[in-house]
N, C-alpha and C positions, 0 to 999 in steps of 0.2 A: 427482104433481101435474101439472094443465092447464096446458103456459106455450104464448104466444102471442108467436111472434118477426114481429115488423116488419120486414120488408125480406129479398130474398133475397142479397146485396150480400157482400164478403167475410164481415164480421164476422157477418153474420146467419146466412150457412150455417156459420161457424166454432161459433156457440154453437146451432144444431141440430144439428152433429155432438155434439160434447162431451155434450148432455143428453138425445137422444132416446131412448138406452137405459133412463134409466131413469125419464123423464118422459114422461106422453105429450104431445108437441107438436105444433103447428101452424105453418106460416109461413105470413103474411098478403102478397101480392106482385100487382101490380096489372099487371106483366108475366109472363105465365104464361110464358113462355119462361126465365126465369130460374130456375125451382125446377124445370128438368129435370132436374139431378142430383142434388136432394137427395130422402133415402131415410128409410126409418125414418119418416114425418114426414108429418100430413096439409095439402094444399096448399089454400089460399083466396086467393081473389080476391074477393069481394062480402062485407060484411059482416053478410048474414043467416048467413052461414055461422058469422063470428065468435060471435054469437048460440046458434047450437045448442053451440057447443063449450064457451061460458059458461068461458075459462079464468080460474087463480086468481093468474096473474102475467104479465103484456105483456112484454117485453125488445126496447124501441124502437133500433133498429141500421139506421134509414135515414137519409142523410146530414144531418146539420146543418140543412140550407136548410128539411127539412120537419120535420124532431123533433116541435114542437110542434103546426106545422098536422095533421099524422095524428093526436095524441093528440087534438085538437080532434074531426076526425073516428069516433077508433074512442069514444071515452070514452062516449056517448049507447049505443051497442051492448053495454058493458060492465056485468056483475055488480056490484053498490053495491060489495062487500069482494075485490072485486080488486084485486094491488098492482100498479101502474103503477111501469115504470122504464126508466131511459135510459143510455145507455153514452159520450154524448157526451163531446168532449175539452175545449171551449167552456159552460159552464152561466150564459154570464150570464142575468139574470132566471129560471133554472129552480125555484128557491125559491119566487119571488110564483107561479107559474103552478101550480106541484104546490098550493101552500098555497088556491087558489082551486078545484080544482076539486073539493074536498072526499075525494081519493082517498086508500086508504092509498099509500104510493110511497118507492121506492127510486131512490139516484141510485150511478152507477160508472162509473169513468174505465179500463178497459183500457189499457194504457200501449204492448201490445204490437202498433202497429198492425199491417194487413196489407203495406202499403206494404215493410216492411222484417224484420219481424221470421219466424224460425223458428217456423211457428205450433206443429210437431213438437215441440219444445225450446223450454220458455217458463221454465226456472230461471233462466235471467239476465233476464228482462223483472217489469216491475212494475205492478200495477192500484192501483186509488185507490178506496177505498169509500165516500160520503158519510156523515158520523156523524149525520146528521141524517133525519126520516122516518120510515118504519116500521123496527119492531123487528126482524118476523120477514123481513121482504124483507135487511136489513143481511146479517143472519147466513144467509141463504139464499146471496149474494152473494162475503162473505167465504170460508163454506166450500168452494163451488164454486173461488172463485178459489186458494185456499190447496190444495185436492186436485189443480190442474194444475200445483202447483210453481213458481206465480208469488212474487213479495216484495207482499205487500200492506202499506199505507197506507191509514191511518183520519184524512183529513182534512173537516174542513165545507165547506158551499161558497165560501166567502170565502176560505178556506185553499186550495182547491184552483185557482180562477182565480188568489189569487196566484201560485202555485206553476208555472201550466203561461205565466202574466205570463212567466217567464221562461225554464222549459226548453224551451219552442216558440217565441219571439217570438226568441230569440237564433239559434239554429241556423237561424231561416226566414229573417229577417231577413239572416244572413250569406251563405245562398244563394241570395238574392234578386240580391244586391250581386255575386257572382259570378257568376251567369246574366245581368244585365244590363253586364258588361265579358267578356263570353266569348268568344272569337272561332273558328272552326272550323280544326282542327287536322291534319294530313294523318298524324302520327305524334303522337299523345296521349302522354306518359308515361303511367305509374301512377298517381301522385297525381291526374292531372288525372283521369283515365278513373271512379275513385273517386268525384273532387268533383262531375263530371258524371252521375253514377249518382246518385249522390244528390239531384242539384239538379232530376231527372228525376223523382223521386217525389216530393220535393216539390209539385212545378210539378202532379203529375197530383191533388193535395188535389184534394179541392170549393171552390170558389171562396168560399163561404160560409165556413166554415172559416177558410179565410186571411184574409178579413176581417175576421173578428172576433178571429182573435189580434194583427192589426194596430191594431182599433180598440178591443183589449181598454183602458182606461182605463190599467193599466199599465206597458203596454208601450213608451211612450214615451222613460220612464227608462231601459229598457233600449239603445233604439234610440241613444240620446243618448252612453250611456256606449261603446258602437262606433262612434261617431264620433269622441269625445274620445282614444279610443287608437289610432282610425287617424289623428289629427290628430300624435301622438306620433309612431309610425311614420313618416309622411311629415318629419318634423322630423330623426328619425335620419337618415335616406336623406340629403335634402339637404347636410345635416352631413358624412356618411360619417362619424358618432362610432363611433368601436368600442367604446371602455368604454360610451360607453350601450348599444350592440346591444346587448352582454355583459348589461348589466344587466338589458337586455327581456327577453334569451330565458331566463336564470334567473328571472324573476319567473314569466312564463309558463310553463314546465318543472315549474313549482311547483303550480301553478294544475290543472293537468292529472295529479297525483300521485294 
């Protein structure tokens, strides 16, 4: 299969690595320097090169901010039977966009983002394949992710965004709060350093992604739950209530089993 990968960032490079020995791959990237370490793949910087390549599948791996605008630029240069796809972690409006294009489409979310995951050992990582869109596109990604050893789940667009509202908003907002009150430590403890590493990773994400996570209509509910838990914890601290603290610790330990 002729596969065009949009973007030569960490995820674009990852897909190039895993696909380029079984498929004819090309990478489109406007910054040619980002492609200097790619191998066994063609490197494109113009739409004319894409037209000559005639991709059968496009994997859009650019940052969320540019995902749809890059599609807008690209679609006039693609064969009519090409499957277009994205790997975005927030998919607000994507279904409506795809259906307007008239192209076959697939959408997935490899939840092993390069910030923290070991891309060489993915057996403990997850991936979501949207169960809407083109059948053959879905089968391609289901097969790819399973061969990589990922735990694969199939969600609708709606179910995906509902799941992401929880699994992204809770840790991200908790990290924001940690970062907001953080002070420099000359001799930080192990736990502090781990939280700091997580915070730096989260805050290195694209601002568009962070905004979409926060502004997801379902996020507010989860943030309100965090606020309620903090209020209860403050009351326990104010009252120095050992019994209430023991009950609280039992509850949260149960939650993480």
